[in-house]
N, C-alpha and C positions, 0 to 999 in steps of 0.2 A: 498506576497500572503495574501489574506484576507479570513477570515472564518466567517461564521455566528455565532452569539453569542451562539445559541443552540449547534452548533458543538463544540465550545470551552468548553462549560460547560460539554458536554459529554466526551470530551478528559480529562478534569480535573477530572471528576468522575472516569473514567477508570484508570487514573494515580494514583489517591489516593487509589483505590482498590488494584492495583497491587503493589505499592511501599509504602503504608501506610504513605504517605506524601502529603500534600496539596500544590498545586502550584497556582500562580496568573494567571489571564487571559493573561497577557503579556507573562509569561513563557510558558503557554500552546500554545499560538500563535507561539512563536519561535520554540518550540519543534515540533509542528504539521507541520510547514513549513519545518523543517529539515527532518522529517519523509517522507513527500511528495517528497522532492528532492531525498532522498535515494531510495524511491520506483521507481521514474522515472529513476534513474541511473541503478538500478538493472533490470528493465524491458526493457531497451533500447537494441535492438538486437546487437549481435556481428557483426563486419564487414563482417564475412563470412556468416552471416544469413540475412543481410539487403535486398538482392534481393528477397529471399524467403518470407521474412516478408512483403515487399511491395507488391509483387504479391498476397499473401494470403489476405492481407487487401483489395486490390482492388477487389478481388473476394468474399470477405466476408466469407472465409472458413479457417481461421487460427485456428488450434486447439492447445491449450496450456495446458501443465500439470501444475496445480497449486493446492494449498491447504495447510492447516495446521490444525492439531488437537491441539487446544490451551489447552484443558484440560490435555492432556498428554505431551504437549510441544514437539511434534514430527511433522515432515512434512508428509503430505499424498499426494496422487496423485489422481486427478480427471480430466476428460476431460472437457474443456470449449471451446465452439465455439464462436468466435467473428464475 
């Protein structure tokens, strides 16, 4: 997976702010790729939900509950229409 240089620099900045440790562009690329793969795995529908997911995407009416309150490190819930 490839990322724009600006995106990697932003990832490096965020990482350094959160963990007080600088990382190389190569490490940022590896970590960002892993993060994207994790996100894809977590957002992939369960087998029991695949039919509803496909139907909803076809109609453009899938409502998902997502969100996070990063300041308080807690999950929140908000409705998102895809």
